[in-house]
N, C-alpha and C positions, 0 to 999 in steps of 0.2 A: 504494500500500500504506500501511496505517496506520503501520507501523513507520518507513518512510521519511519519512512526513509528520511524525511526532513528532521525528525527528532533525533535519529541516529547520527546524521551529519552534524547537527548542532552540538550534540554531546561529544563527538570526536574532536571538533574544533576547540571546544571549551576545555575539555579534560586532557587532550593530548598536547595542546600547544600553549595554553594560557594558564589555567588555574593551578596545576600542580606546582609549576615554577613560581607563580605569584604567591601562593600560600606559604611555601617554604622560604622564599626570599624575605617576605614581609615578617614571617614568624621569627626569622633570625634577626632582622632589623629591629623589631620591637623588643626582642629579648635583650639585645645589646643596649639599645637606647634606654631601656628601663632598668638596666643593671640586673637582669635576671629576676624580675619581679615575681614570676610564677614559682620560683624556688625559694627565694629569700623570705617570703611572707606566708609560708604554709601555716605556721602557728597562728598568725594573725587571722587567717581565713577561718579557722575553726573557732577562734575566740569571737569573731563577729557574728557567727551563726546565732549566738545567744542574745543579740540585740532584740529588744521587745517591740511589739506594735505599740503605737501611741494614739492618743486622740487628738485630731487636728483642731485648729482654732474654730472650725465650723461645727465641731462636735462629732465628726465622722471618724470611726476607727480606721487607722491607716494600715497599709500592708507592711509587715515587718520584713527584716532582712531574710529571715528563715522562710517566710511565705513566698517572697520573690524568688528565692533559691529553689523552692519546691515547684513554683510555676514553670521556671525555665527547665528544671530537671525533669518535670513531667513531660515537657516537649522533647527534651534530649533523649530520655530513657524510653525507648519504644522498640519498634521492630528492628531498628538498626542494631540494637544490642543482641538480638537473638537471630533474626533472619538475615540482617545485613552482614553480620560477621560470617555467617555460614556461606552467604553468596560470595564474599570476598575470598574466603578460603577455597571454595569449590572452583572459582575461576582463576584466581591469582596464586593459589597454593599457600602453604603455611607462611611464606615470606611476606604476604600481604599484611600480616599482623604487626611485623616490625614497622612497616610504613604507617600503619594506623597509630602505633605508639608515637612515632616521630612527629606526625602531624598534630597529635594531641599535646605533646611536650612543647613544641614550638608555637602551636596555635593558641596555647593558653595565654601567651603574652598578647597576642592579637585580641583575645577575648577580654583581657583586662582593659585594653585601650578602648574597645567599642562600648563596653558596659559602663566605663567611667564617663565617656562622652555622652552616653544616653542619660546619665544622671545630671551632668552639667547643663544639658540643653532641654531637660524635661519641662513639661507645662502642667498647670493645675487643671483638673476637671472635677466633676461632681463626686467622683469616687475617690479622689485623692490626686494621683499624678499619672501621667502617661507620657510616653516618649519612645525613642528608638532611632534607627538610622534616618528615617524620613525626616524626623525633627532636627537632628543635627546637620543634615544636609541643607535644610532650609535656614536654620538659625546660625550655624557655624560657617557654612560655605556660601550662604546667600544664594542657594540654587534650589528653589522650590520645585522646579521642573524635575530635577534629579530625585528629589524626595518623592514626588508623585510616581515616577517610574518605579522606584523601589517599592513604594506602598502597594502598587498594583501587582507587582511580582510576588511579594510576600503574601498578599491576600489570596491570590490565585494559587500560589505554590503551597503555602502552609495550610490555609483554611480549607482549600478544596482538594488539591492533588495529593499533598502529603497525608491528609486525613483519609483519602481513599486507599492509600498504601497501608495505613494502620488497620483499617477495616478489612482490607483484603487478607492481611496476615492473620487477624483474629478468626475470620470465617474459615480459612484453610486449616488452621490449627484445630478448631472445634470439629470440623468435618472429619479430619484425620483421627482425632482422639475419641470422639463420641458418635460419629456418623450423623451429626446434625446438619440439616439442610442449610446451605450458606445464606440463602435469602432470609430464612428464619432468624439466623444469628444477626444478620444485618438489621432487621426490623427491631430486634430487642436493643441492640446497641444504639440505634437511632433514637428510640424513645428516651433512653437514659440520657443521651447526649443533649436532646432538646430540653429536658428538664434542667440540666445544669447550665447550658449556655444562655438560656433565657433568664437565668438568675443573676447574671452580672459577675464582675470580677471578684467580688467578695466571696461568692459561692464557689467560683473556680479556685480561689486561693485556699478555701477551707477544705474542699475535696482533695486538692493536690497535696496539702500538708498531711493528710491522712494516708492516701494511697501510696505516695512516693516512698516514704521511709519503710512502710510495711513490705511493699513489693521488692524493694532493693535488698533489704536485710534477709528476707526469706530466700530469695534467689541466690544471694551470695552465700548463705549458710549451706545450701545444697551443693553449690559449686566448690566451696572450700572442703566440704566432706569428701567429694569425689577426688579432689586434688590430694587430700591427706591420705586416702587409701591407695593412691597411685604415686606417692611421694618419690619413690625411687626412679620413676620414669620421667619426672619433670625436667631434670637436667638435659636429657636427650631431646625432649620436646623443644626446650628453649634453644638448644643448639640447632635443631631442625629449622626453627623460625629464622634464625640469623643466617644460616647457610643458604636457605631458599630466598631470602631477601635480596641477596647479591648474585643470584643466578648460579650458585655453586651446587645446587641440587635441583636442576631444572627438570629432572624426571618427574618431579612432583609439582603439578601446577603448570602455569603458562609461561614461566621464565620471569626474568627481572622486570620487563616492561609491564606485564600483566599484574605482577605483585605490587608494583608501585602504584599503578593506576587504580586498582581495586582497593588497595589499602587506604590510599588517600581519599578516594571517592566515598567509600563506605564509612571511613573514619569521620569525614566531614558531615555526612548524613546523620551520623549518630551524635557527635559532640557539638556540632554547629559552630565551632570556633572560627570567628572571622566572617561567618555567613551573614550576620546582621539580624538574626532571629532573637537570641537570648537578650540583647539590649532592650527589647520591648518589655520583657519582664523586669529587667534591672531597673528601668525607669519608674516602675510602680512603687518601689520601696521608699519609705519615709526614713531617711538617714541624715546624720549631721554632716556627712562629707561624701562627695561623689566616689572617692576611691574605695569606700567601704563596699559598694556593690561591684566594683571592679574586682576586688579580692574574692567576694562571694561567688561571682560567676566563673572566675578562674577555677575555683574549687569544684564547680559543677562539671567542668571539662575533665578534670582528673577523675571525679567520681564515675562519670559516664564511661570513659575509655579505658583508663588504667585499671579500674576495678571491674566494672560490669562487662565490658566488651572482652577483656582479658579472660574473665571467668568463663564466658561462652567459648572462647577460642581454645582454652586449655581442655575443656570437656570434649570438644569436637576432635581435637588432635590426639588426645589420649585414647579415644575410642577407635581411631583408625578408619572410621566410616567415611572420612572426607575423600578417600581414594575411589569411592563408588561414584562414577560420573553421572549416574542417574539421579543422584540426590542433590538438592540445592535448597536454599532458603530455610524456612521454618521446619520443613520435613527432615532436613539433615540434622538440625539441632535436636529434634525429637528422637531420631534414630540413635544419635550419639549418646544422649542421656539415657535412653532405654538400655543401651549396652552396659551402662554403669550401675543403674539402680533398679532395673527391671521394668515390667510392663506398665507400671503406674506412671512412668516418666511421661508418656504421651499426655495423660491427664494433667500432670503437674505443669508441663510446658504450655499446654493450652490455657490453664488458669493464669500462669505467669504472663503469657503474651496478652491475655485479656487485660490484666492490670497495667502492664507496661504500655500497651498500645492505646488503651482507653484513656490513660492519663495524658498520652501524647495528643489525642484528639482534642481534649479540652484545652490543653496548653497551646496547641496550634491554632485553635479557634480564637483564643484571646489575641494572638499576634495579628490575625486578620482584623479583629474588631478595632484595635487601637489604630491601625493604619487606614481603615475605612473612615474613622473619625478625623484623621489627618486630611484626607482628600475632601470629605464633605460631611458636616456634622448633622445633616438631615437624617432623622431617625428612620425614614423609609428605606434608605440604603442599607442600614444596619439590619433591618428586618429581612430585606431581600437576601442579604449575605447569610443570615442565619438559616433561611430556607435552603439556600444553595449548599451550605455545609451539610445539612441533613440529607439532601439529595445525593451528595458525593459519598457519604457514608454508605448509603444503600448501594450505589453504583460500585464502589470499591469492594463490597462484600461478594459480588458475583463476577467481577471483571477478570480478564486474563492478567496474570501476574507481571508479565514482561513489559507490556505497554504502560502499566501503572508506574513501575520502577523507572522506566526510561523517561517518562514525563517528569517525575520527581527529580531525577538527576539534572535535567535541562533547566528547570526553574531554580534548583539549588545552585547550579553553576552561574546563572545570570545574576542572581541575588548576591552571591559571594563576590563576583567580579565588580559590581557597582559599589558594594560596601567596602571592599578592600581599597579601592581608589579613594573613597571618602575618608577612611580612617588614616590612610597614609598622609593625606593633606591636612588632617586635623590632629594628627598624633602628638604634635608639640604641646597642644592644650592638655591632653591627658598626662603627658610626662610632667608638665608644670604642676598639675593637680597632685600627682604622686609625690613630687618634691615637697609640696605644701603639707601633705599628710605626714610624710616622714619627718619633717622638721618639727611638727607639733608633737609627734610621738616621742621624739628624742627629748622633748621638754617635759615629758610625763603627762601630757594632756590627752583627753579624749578629743581627737581632732574635730574642729568645726570649720566649715568652709564659708568664705565670703567671696563674692564675685570680684571685689576690689583687691583680693589677694594676688590676682594675676593681672598684670598690666595689659590693658587693651582688650580684655575679655568682655564681649558684648552679648546681648540677647539671651541672658541667663535669668529668666523671669523669676525662678524659684530660689535664687541665691543672692538676691540683693540684701544689703546689710540689715534692713529693717525686718525683712522676712526671716532672715537667718537668726536674728535674736529671738524671735518667737519659736523657731524650730529648736534652738538650743534649750530653751526653757522646757518645751514639751518632752524632749528626749531625756 
């Protein structure tokens, strides 16, 4: 089909010639410019998770650092962690995992930059705050047109296409585990989704902060058990990952090119570092300093890839089932886990993917909502968007897996390209904000940010001196 051919060509151009190089180069650049922020402040990241929600001057309860972390992690932790990792291994071989790790470690610095910028240029709304790349493109770069392009891409990409990917994986997992008709699964998911998304960001935050920790801890507990009982084999698996990453074991997988492309692509789909999605959640948090959400969202990248994706990868590689060319996606993960813990693995993976993917659906929805409001605040557009989300959940439940993933890759690539250009141009602002935070911490203070702290900083509505005095008192 012409449509599928166009998507394939677009993905080839984006992923073979542009994005992999850009993600790695900018990841290194921001790592050096920030003096390795993603490694130096790991302790600070965990400390900041305890920041509480406060009540704003209008009497509305705000989104806490932990809730913002959960909203972004809800979007990050989804099919990419179970099905995406399996696809990367089945196509790119074990070496794809090395490149997934690398893009997470480098991309964490890009994540700090984009999420800090989202806080700097956020705006007030009736629920508290909203912001993201569209907002810092308009306010920081003075390019509203660029913000609108990004807003359209993320609304279509996350709210519609990515959500069809999540629904697709849930329905396949339940059909495989329980023999349930995929359309029936889709209808049930859609009803629950509608209830939550029509409840607003506060309901999304509350659901996310319950689902995300439970699903992550339960899944990791099973994964660590499997690794523990296979502890003697782990050194060999790690050696296999590294040798395959550089084409030294090309008999397994598609060689170094396939390993790099699939590792980076599936890694970005999962952890979203530099893509411009997580900053939309980062902007909702009520904090005293923008860098605080930069740290929190950086921790989200590590949680997603270094912990959860690695857990899936080790389970698959320890099972040996990745050498079966007929298996891919969520079915490969189910077969791998079944080889470790028995027949109940199918049911466990189905339940895990339900929680993982469903949390992504509501997180993805919110990213679209905040960008719809950027383009046009008329409520009828938000209503139309909500109906479209519901429709795409149904569609994804019964669609062919390949076209859904290919569309997701295309929109993800276009979003990342635009966002990476923007954060490169605005990176010096985030670096200055980091320095301000570091200086205050050295003085033993709980950092509080004022727009006047950085010379020439403009269009920062929420960080003017008067407003920050109120924010400091509330916190």
